[in-house]
C-alpha positions as CSV (number, residue, x, y, z in Angstrom):
1,M,72.4,104.3,101.5
2,M,75.3,101.7,102.5
3,N,75.8,98.7,99.5
4,W,75.2,95.7,101.2
5,E,76.1,93.7,97.8
6,I,79.9,95.4,98.2
7,V,80.2,94.7,101.6
8,A,79.3,91.5,101.2
9,A,81.5,90.7,98.4
10,N,84.3,92.2,100.6
11,W,83.3,90.8,103.8
12,K,87.0,89.6,104.7
13,Q,88.1,93.1,104.3
14,F,85.0,95.1,105.9
15,R,84.6,92.5,108.7
16,G,87.4,94.6,110.7
17,T,85.6,97.5,110.6
18,V,82.1,96.1,112.0
19,K,84.5,94.3,114.6
20,A,86.3,97.9,115.7
21,R,81.8,98.9,116.0
22,W,80.8,95.7,118.2
23,G,83.5,94.5,119.7
24,K,81.8,91.5,121.7
25,L,80.9,90.0,118.3
26,S,83.7,87.4,118.3
27,D,85.5,86.6,114.7
28,E,82.7,82.9,114.6
29,H,79.7,85.2,114.2
30,L,81.5,87.6,111.9
31,E,82.4,84.6,109.8
32,G,78.9,83.5,110.7
33,I,77.5,86.6,109.1
34,A,79.3,87.0,105.9
35,G,78.0,90.5,105.0
36,Q,74.0,89.8,105.3
37,R,72.7,92.4,107.2
38,E,69.9,90.7,108.7
39,L,72.2,88.1,110.3
40,L,74.5,91.2,111.7
41,L,71.1,92.9,113.2
42,L,70.2,89.7,114.9
43,K,73.5,88.8,115.9
44,I,74.0,92.3,117.7
45,S,70.3,92.5,119.2
46,E,71.8,89.0,120.8
47,A,75.4,90.1,122.1
48,Y,74.0,93.3,122.7
49,E,71.2,91.9,124.8
50,I,68.9,94.5,123.2
51,N,65.6,95.2,120.7
52,R,66.0,94.5,117.4
53,A,64.1,98.5,117.6
54,D,67.5,99.4,119.7
55,A,69.6,96.8,117.2
56,Q,68.5,98.6,113.9
57,R,68.9,102.0,114.9
58,E,72.3,101.0,115.8
59,L,73.1,99.6,112.3
60,K,71.3,102.7,110.6
61,A,73.9,105.2,112.6
62,F,76.1,102.6,111.8
63,E,75.2,102.5,108.1
64,E,75.3,106.5,107.6
65,R,78.8,106.4,108.8
66,N,79.9,103.7,106.3
67,K,77.7,104.7,103.2
68,N,80.2,105.4,100.7
69,Y,82.0,102.5,101.6
70,R,84.2,101.0,98.8
71,P,87.3,98.3,98.6
72,K,90.5,99.4,98.6
């Protein structure tokens, strides 16, 4: 599972990965999310007009692809 403490601590680096996956999220959204998983989930749901369960599935798939993330 993805370590969100590492993501939050390195959000400025990691947010590009999030933006590449969810391009509808604005820089303002990303700034406000600041590595908080629940807030990212909410913003994905809002921006893409999908329900929480669908956003959760998308986020889980994203976490699986990025589970070994370590800052450079």
